[in-house]
C-alpha positions in Angstrom: 5.2 10.9 -31.1 3.7 14.2 -32.2 5.8 17.5 -31.8 4.2 19.8 -29.3 6.0 23.1 -28.5 5.3 25.1 -25.5 2.1 23.5 -24.5 2.4 22.8 -20.9 3.2 24.6 -17.5 4.5 22.3 -15.0 4.0 23.8 -11.3 6.3 22.5 -8.8 5.6 23.4 -5.2 7.9 23.1 -2.1 8.6 24.0 1.2 12.1 23.8 3.2 13.2 21.5 0.7 16.6 22.8 -0.6 18.1 19.4 -0.8 15.5 18.1 -3.4 13.4 20.9 -5.2 16.2 22.0 -8.0 16.4 18.2 -8.9 12.5 18.4 -9.1 12.9 21.5 -11.1 15.6 20.1 -13.4 13.6 17.0 -14.1 10.4 19.4 -15.2 12.9 21.5 -17.5 14.3 18.4 -19.1 11.3 17.4 -20.6 11.8 19.3 -23.3 10.3 21.8 -25.8 6.7 20.9 -24.9 7.2 22.6 -21.6 6.5 26.2 -21.9 7.2 27.0 -18.0 8.2 25.7 -15.1 6.2 27.6 -12.2 8.2 27.0 -9.0 6.2 28.1 -6.2 8.1 28.5 -2.7 5.8 28.5 0.2 7.6 30.9 2.3 10.5 28.6 2.9 13.2 29.3 5.9 16.0 27.0 4.3 17.0 29.1 1.3 15.1 27.1 -1.3 13.8 30.2 -2.9 17.1 31.6 -3.5 18.4 28.5 -5.0 15.5 28.7 -7.6 16.2 32.2 -8.3 19.7 31.7 -9.1 18.7 28.7 -11.1 16.2 30.9 -12.9 19.1 33.2 -13.9 20.0 30.4 -16.6 16.8 29.2 -17.5 14.3 31.5 -18.7 11.3 28.8 -18.6 11.8 29.0 -15.0 9.2 31.4 -13.1 9.7 31.2 -9.2 6.7 32.7 -7.2 7.4 33.5 -3.8 4.4 33.3 -1.1 4.7 35.9 1.4 2.7 33.5 4.0 3.3 29.9 4.9 0.0 28.1 3.8 0.4 25.2 5.8 -0.7 22.8 2.9 0.0 21.7 -0.6 -3.4 23.4 -2.1 -2.6 27.3 -1.8 0.9 27.0 -3.6 -0.8 24.8 -6.6 -3.5 27.1 -6.7 -1.1 29.9 -7.2 0.4 27.7 -10.0 -2.6 27.4 -11.8 -3.2 31.2 -11.8 0.2 31.8 -13.1 0.0 29.3 -15.8 0.0 30.7 -19.4 0.2 27.4 -21.3 -2.9 25.2 -22.5 -2.0 22.3 -19.9 -0.9 22.1 -16.7 0.5 19.4 -14.4 1.7 19.3 -10.7 5.2 18.1 -9.2 6.0 18.1 -5.6 9.5 19.3 -4.6 11.0 15.8 -3.6 9.9 13.9 -6.7 10.6 13.9 -10.3 9.2 13.5 -13.8 10.9 10.8 -15.8 12.1 11.3 -19.2 9.2 11.5 -21.4 6.2 11.8 -19.2 5.3 15.1 -20.7 5.3 14.4 -24.2 3.6 11.0 -23.4 0.7 12.5 -21.4 0.4 15.6 -24.1 0.2 13.1 -26.9 -2.7 11.4 -25.4 -4.6 14.6 -24.2 -4.2 15.8 -27.7 -4.2 12.9 -29.9 -7.8 11.8 -28.3 -9.0 15.2 -27.3 -9.3 14.7 -23.8 -9.4 17.2 -21.1 -7.4 15.0 -18.7 -4.8 12.6 -19.4 -3.5 10.3 -16.9 -0.3 7.7 -16.7 1.6 5.4 -14.3 3.0 6.8 -11.2 5.6 4.8 -9.4 6.7 4.8 -5.8 10.3 4.7 -5.2 11.5 3.4 -1.9 14.7 5.3 -0.9 17.3 4.4 -0.2 16.6 1.0 -1.7 15.3 2.3 -5.2 12.7 0.0 -5.0 9.8 0.8 -7.5 6.1 -0.3 -6.5 3.5 0.8 -9.3 0.7 2.9 -8.0 -2.7 1.5 -9.3 -1.0 -0.4 -12.2 -4.4 -2.3 -13.3 -5.9 1.3 -14.0 -2.9 2.0 -16.5 -2.6 -1.6 -18.0 -3.2 -0.5 -21.6 -4.2 2.8 -23.4 -7.7 3.7 -23.2 -10.0 6.6 -23.9 -12.7 7.0 -21.2 -15.7 9.3 -22.6 -16.9 10.0 -19.1 -15.4 9.1 -15.6 -18.8 7.0 -14.9 -18.0 4.6 -17.4 -15.0 3.6 -15.6 -15.4 3.8 -12.1 -12.2 2.7 -11.3 -10.6 6.1 -12.1 -11.5 7.2 -8.4 -9.0 4.9 -7.0 -6.3 7.0 -8.4 -6.6 9.8 -5.9 -3.4 11.7 -7.1 -3.1 14.9 -8.7 0.6 14.6 -9.8 0.5 12.1 -12.7 -1.8 13.8 -14.8 -2.3 16.5 -17.2 -5.1 19.1 -17.4 -6.6 21.4 -19.7 -6.1 24.7 -18.1 -9.4 26.0 -19.6 -11.2 23.0 -17.9 -10.3 23.4 -14.9 -10.8 27.4 -15.0 -14.3 27.0 -16.5 -15.5 24.5 -13.9 -13.7 26.6 -10.9 -12.0 23.4 -9.9 -9.2 24.3 -7.3 -7.5 22.6 -4.2 -8.5 23.2 -1.1 -6.5 26.3 0.9 -4.6 26.4 3.7 -3.6 23.5 5.8 -5.8 20.6 4.3 -3.9 17.3 4.2 -4.9 14.9 1.4 -5.9 18.1 -0.4 -5.7 15.9 -3.9 -8.4 13.5 -2.8 -11.0 16.6 -3.0 -9.2 18.1 -6.1 -9.4 14.8 -7.9 -13.1 14.7 -7.1 -14.0 18.0 -8.2 -12.2 17.2 -11.6 -14.0 13.9 -12.3 -17.3 15.5 -10.8 -17.2 17.9 -13.8 -17.2 15.0 -16.5 -14.2 15.5 -18.3 -12.9 12.9 -21.1 -9.9 11.3 -20.0 -7.1 9.4 -22.0 -5.2 6.9 -20.0 -1.5 5.6 -20.8 0.6 2.7 -19.6 3.6 5.0 -19.7 5.7 5.7 -16.3 5.0 9.6 -16.0 5.7 10.3 -12.2 8.2 9.1 -9.6 7.0 9.5 -6.2 10.0 9.1 -3.8 9.2 7.6 -0.6 12.0 8.4 2.2 10.7 6.7 5.3 13.7 7.9 7.3 13.3 11.4 6.5 13.4 13.9 9.7 10.0 15.5 8.4 8.0 12.6 7.2 5.4 13.2 4.1 1.8 13.2 5.0 1.0 9.6 3.5 3.7 8.4 5.7 3.2 10.4 9.1 0.1 8.2 10.4 1.2 8.0 13.9 -0.7 10.6 15.2 -4.5 10.2 15.1 -5.2 13.5 13.7 -3.7 12.1 10.4 -6.7 9.9 10.4 -9.0 12.5 11.1 -7.9 14.4 8.4 -8.0 11.6 6.0 -11.6 10.7 7.0 -12.6 14.6 6.5 -11.2 14.3 3.0 -12.8 11.2 1.9 -16.3 12.6 3.1 -15.8 15.8 1.4 -14.8 13.9 -1.7 -17.6 11.6 -1.6 -20.3 14.5 -1.2 -18.8 16.2 -4.3 -19.4 13.3 -6.3 -22.8 12.7 -4.9 -23.9 16.4 -5.3 -22.8 16.5 -8.9 -25.0 13.3 -9.4 -22.4 10.9 -9.8 -23.4 8.1 -7.6 -21.6 5.5 -9.1 -18.4 7.4 -8.6 -19.3 8.2 -5.1 -20.0 4.6 -4.2 -17.1 3.4 -5.9 -14.8 5.9 -3.7 -16.7 4.5 -0.7 -15.7 0.7 -1.9 -12.1 2.2 -2.5 -12.1 3.5 1.1 -13.0 0.3 2.5 -10.7 -1.9 0.5 -7.6 0.4 0.6 -7.6 3.0 3.4 -9.5 1.1 6.1 -7.3 -1.9 5.4 -3.9 0.0 5.5 -4.6 1.6 8.9 -6.3 -1.6 10.4 -3.0 -3.3 9.7 -1.0 -0.6 11.7 -3.9 -0.3 14.6 -2.2 -2.9 17.0 1.1 -0.6 16.9 -0.8 2.1 18.6 -1.2 3.3 21.8 -4.5 2.6 23.9 -5.8 6.4 23.2 -5.0 6.6 19.7 -6.8 3.0 19.3 -9.9 4.5 21.1 -10.0 7.6 19.1 -9.4 5.9 15.7 -12.2 3.4 16.5 -15.0 6.3 17.4 -13.8 8.1 14.5 -14.3 5.1 12.2 -17.5 4.0 13.4 -18.8 7.6 13.0 -17.6 7.5 9.5 -18.9 4.0 8.7 -22.2 4.7 10.1 -23.0 6.7 6.9 -22.1 4.0 4.8 -25.4 1.9 3.4 -25.8 -1.7 2.2 -24.8 -0.7 -1.3 -21.5 0.8 -0.3 -20.6 -2.1 1.6 -21.7 -4.6 -1.3 -19.3 -3.2 -3.7 -16.2 -3.4 -1.3 -14.1 -6.5 -1.6 -14.8 -8.7 1.5 -11.9 -8.1 3.7 -12.8 -4.4 4.2 -16.2 -5.3 4.7 -15.4 -7.3 7.2 -13.0 -4.9 9.0 -15.9 -2.3 8.7 -18.6 -4.7 10.2 -16.6 -5.6 13.2 -15.8 -2.0 13.9 -19.7 -1.2 13.9 -20.5 -4.2 16.1 -18.1 -3.1 19.0 -18.0 0.1 20.8 -14.7 -0.6 22.0 -11.4 -1.8 20.0 -11.1 -5.6 19.8 -9.4 -8.3 18.2 -6.8 -6.1 16.5 -4.4 -8.8 15.7 -7.0 -11.1 14.0 -8.1 -7.5 12.1 -4.8 -7.0 11.1 -4.4 -10.4 9.4 -7.9 -9.6 7.5 -6.5 -6.5 6.4 -3.4 -8.2 5.1 -2.7 -8.7 1.1 -4.0 -11.5 0.7 -6.3 -11.6 3.4 -5.7 -14.2 6.2 -8.4 -15.3 8.6 -7.0 -16.9 11.9 -8.9 -19.1 14.2 -11.4 -19.3 15.9 -14.0 -20.3 13.2 -17.1 -19.7 15.2 -20.9 -20.6 13.8 -24.0 -18.9 14.8 -27.0 -21.8 16.3 -28.0 -22.3 12.6 -24.6 -23.1 11.4 -23.8 -19.9 9.6 -20.3 -18.7 10.1 -19.7 -15.7 12.2 -17.0 -13.5 13.4 -16.8 -15.0 16.8 -19.3 -16.3 19.5 -19.7 -12.7 20.9 -20.2 -11.2 17.7 -22.4 -13.5 15.8 -23.9 -10.2 13.6 -20.6 -10.0 11.7 -21.5 -12.9 9.5 -19.0 -14.6 7.1 -21.4 -16.6 5.1 -19.5 -15.6 2.0 -16.9 -18.0 3.0 -19.0 -21.0 2.0 -19.4 -19.8 -1.6 -16.6 -17.9 -2.8 -13.8 -19.8 -5.2 -10.7 -21.1 -3.0 -8.3 -18.9 -4.7 -10.2 -16.1 -3.4 -10.6 -17.3 0.4 -8.8 -15.9 3.1 -6.7 -19.1 3.9 -4.7 -18.8 7.1 -0.9 -20.6 7.1 0.8 -20.4 10.4 4.8 -20.3 9.9 7.8 -21.0 11.8 11.3 -20.6 10.4 14.1 -22.0 12.7 17.4 -21.3 11.9 20.0 -24.2 12.8 23.5 -25.1 12.3 22.7 -28.2 10.7 19.8 -27.2 8.6 17.0 -24.5 8.7 13.7 -25.6 8.8 10.5 -24.1 7.5 7.3 -25.8 9.1 3.9 -24.5 8.1 0.2 -25.2 9.1 -3.0 -24.7 7.1 -6.0 -24.2 9.3 -9.4 -25.6 8.3 -11.8 -22.7 7.1 -15.4 -24.1 7.5 -14.8 -26.9 5.9 -13.5 -25.5 2.6 -9.9 -26.6 3.0 -11.1 -30.6 3.2 -13.3 -30.1 0.4 -10.5 -29.0 -1.5 -8.1 -31.6 -0.1 -4.9 -29.9 0.5 -2.0 -31.4 -1.4 1.3 -29.2 -1.4 3.0 -25.6 -0.9 5.3 -24.1 -3.2 7.2 -21.4 -1.0 8.9 -18.6 -2.9 11.7 -16.5 -1.2 11.2 -13.0 -2.8 13.7 -10.4 -2.6 11.8 -7.2 -1.4 13.9 -4.9 -3.2 13.9 -6.4 -6.8 11.0 -8.9 -6.6 13.3 -11.4 -7.9 12.3 -15.0 -6.2 15.8 -16.2 -4.9 14.5 -19.9 -3.6 11.8 -22.0 -4.0 11.1 -25.0 -1.8 8.0 -27.5 -2.3 6.5 -29.4 0.6 3.6 -32.0 0.8 0.9 -31.3 3.2 -0.5 -34.0 5.6 -3.0 -34.1 8.1 -2.0 -32.6 11.5 -2.5 -36.1 13.2 -0.6 -37.8 10.4 2.4 -35.3 10.6 2.8 -35.1 14.4 3.4 -38.5 14.3 5.9 -38.6 11.5 7.6 -35.7 13.5 6.9 -37.2 17.0 10.8 -37.0 18.1 11.4 -33.5 16.2 11.4 -30.4 18.3 10.5 -28.2 15.3 6.8 -28.7 15.9 4.4 -25.8 16.3 4.5 -24.2 19.9 1.3 -23.6 21.3 1.6 -19.9 21.5 -2.2 -19.4 22.1 -2.3 -16.6 19.6 -4.4 -18.4 16.9 -7.3 -18.6 19.5 -9.6 -21.3 20.0 -7.7 -24.9 19.7 -8.8 -26.5 16.3 -8.3 -30.2 16.9 -5.8 -32.4 14.9 -8.5 -32.9 12.0 -8.7 -29.0 11.6 -5.2 -28.3 10.1 -2.5 -29.8 7.8 1.2 -29.3 8.0 4.2 -29.2 5.7 7.7 -28.9 6.4 11.1 -28.7 4.2 14.5 -27.7 4.8 15.7 -24.1 3.5 18.9 -23.4 2.2 19.5 -19.9 3.5 23.2 -19.4 2.1 21.7 -19.7 -1.6 19.8 -16.2 -0.6 22.6 -14.4 0.6 21.7 -10.8 2.0 18.4 -8.5 1.8 15.2 -8.7 3.1 13.2 -11.9 1.9 9.1 -12.0 1.8 7.5 -15.6 1.5 4.9 -16.2 -1.0 3.1 -19.4 -0.5 1.2 -21.3 -3.5 -1.3 -23.8 -1.8 -2.2 -26.5 -4.2 -5.4 -29.0 -3.5 -6.1 -32.0 -4.8 -9.5 -30.7 -6.7 -7.1 -28.7 -8.9 -7.5 -25.5 -7.3 -4.6 -23.3 -5.7 -4.4 -20.3 -3.4 -1.6 -17.7 -3.6 -1.1 -16.1 0.0 1.5 -15.4 2.5 2.4 -17.0 5.9 1.3 -15.7 9.3 4.5 -15.4 11.3 4.1 -17.5 14.5 5.6 -16.0 17.6 6.6 -18.0 21.0 9.8 -19.4 22.5 12.7 -19.6 20.2 11.0 -18.1 17.2 11.2 -14.8 15.7 14.9 -14.1 17.1 18.1 -13.1 15.5 20.6 -16.1 15.0 24.2 -16.9 13.4 24.5 -19.9 11.7 27.3 -21.6 10.2 27.6 -21.1 6.4 29.7 -22.9 3.6 29.3 -20.0 1.4 29.5 -17.1 3.5 31.3 -18.5 6.7 28.4 -17.3 8.9 25.1 -15.8 8.1 23.2 -13.6 10.5 19.4 -14.7 10.2 16.5 -12.4 11.5 12.9 -14.0 10.9 10.3 -11.2 12.0 6.6 -10.4 11.5 5.8 -7.6 9.1 3.2 -4.8 10.1 0.5 -7.1 8.4 1.6 -10.1 10.5 3.4 -12.0 7.5 6.9 -14.1 7.9 9.8 -12.2 6.7 13.6 -12.6 7.0 16.6 -10.6 6.9 19.9 -12.0 6.2 23.4 -10.6 6.7 26.1 -12.8 5.2 29.7 -13.2 6.1 31.6 -11.7 9.3 31.5 -8.2 7.9 27.9 -8.3 7.5 27.5 -9.8 11.0 29.6 -7.1 12.6 27.9 -4.5 10.7 24.3 -5.5 11.9 25.4 -6.0 15.5 27.2 -2.7 15.3 24.0 -1.1 14.3 22.0 -3.0 16.8 24.3 -1.8 19.5 24.1 1.7 18.3 20.3 1.8 18.4 20.3 0.5 21.9 22.8 3.1 23.1 21.1 5.7 21.5 
């Protein structure tokens, strides 16, 4: 690692965040001598944040506090103030509720100087609080070090729209008049990042973790990215996306512009589609109309670049003037995607979305490799005093499942906090008719909830069943990860669709030789996947029940 003295200005922006802003500033100051100055821009806070910063500056000469006289309503104007105030050759940005990990500035600076680039970028992690679980952001982009001589040579750069995990040469920003949108402009980093890449910088990529993005879902004031309950959030996101696209296209960066649209279909559209059936009727109608207007500007080449799930969701939205098939769209939007029945065909045999939307064709399903198919596996978990049993049903998919011949499934129970596999169970798949006769006297058979659409018939599905020792998992939240194996040697990793119905997805207390009692709550995630919450022991049992009663009373 090279020694670089006083080369970086770190711009920290904040508004009414007295509880976190000093932690952010200290993490920037702790980066060492490479940081010439930390410029803390207070956006006219009312909670004493600026006074805290002033007191901190008394003992830290590298800290400069900029007090805005009028609240800007957004993040762009304070960051622009920071760019204007920067005196070092390089600048990076930090939000008041996040932190820089140790060594972040040195790693980025070494890359930018050593590889002679205008921009250096590294890995950001989203840290879920209070659990502390880290989720890497765009990890495939930062898998290894690289020097990109022009953004168009690696179009995946536009997938990372964050501005905070990057180091920029200040003279490059000023020469090209690259700034954030002023005032209240949510998703301002989409536009800033587009302006940066439109200017054609050389970019250094490093695998080092350089930014910790704190995700506080229970915060009184949610961040812009988490506050998606109002349709204005979607309207703002569309406006930022469309402006970023126009910036790239106007600069002659057509490949980057198309990549940005493909990313919109695969990431943004899928994320909001997963949540759509949680919203009210008015939100759905407005969202649908706004999305149709946005997608109408896409051409065939834009759709062709996107992975199939986002493309299919877009086609359904464009084909229908009113919201429809929301539960099924949610499953397609899941990761990995799941396509639930019905499996309709056009008159010529071409797979289509449904009988009344034959223009949405699914012909690609006839040719995609098995490991990429949106296989649908229904799941029921029935906690019982004697033995908890997991039952799975694999649906046929236009003949592709029968062609591959389902053999078995490995079910991993993955701890959501740390990603550790706590338990693996394996079961063989049997044709539905065979399994039905084997389990004729078993009350754990699938309920006909009607949620999967048209009946598939016995020959159209396979079932697997296995006991599950929940005591081995203990406490926590557990996701199910399935590895479906076929006799032709192929396999598919997926998740399980949570089936609802009488006696399903309800809290149960079951005896446990290890814990005395185990409180079990199977539930469906926002994407419709089966997950499980466990609270062992009488203390865990009474704690969960107490919280439940408190919420009901509240």
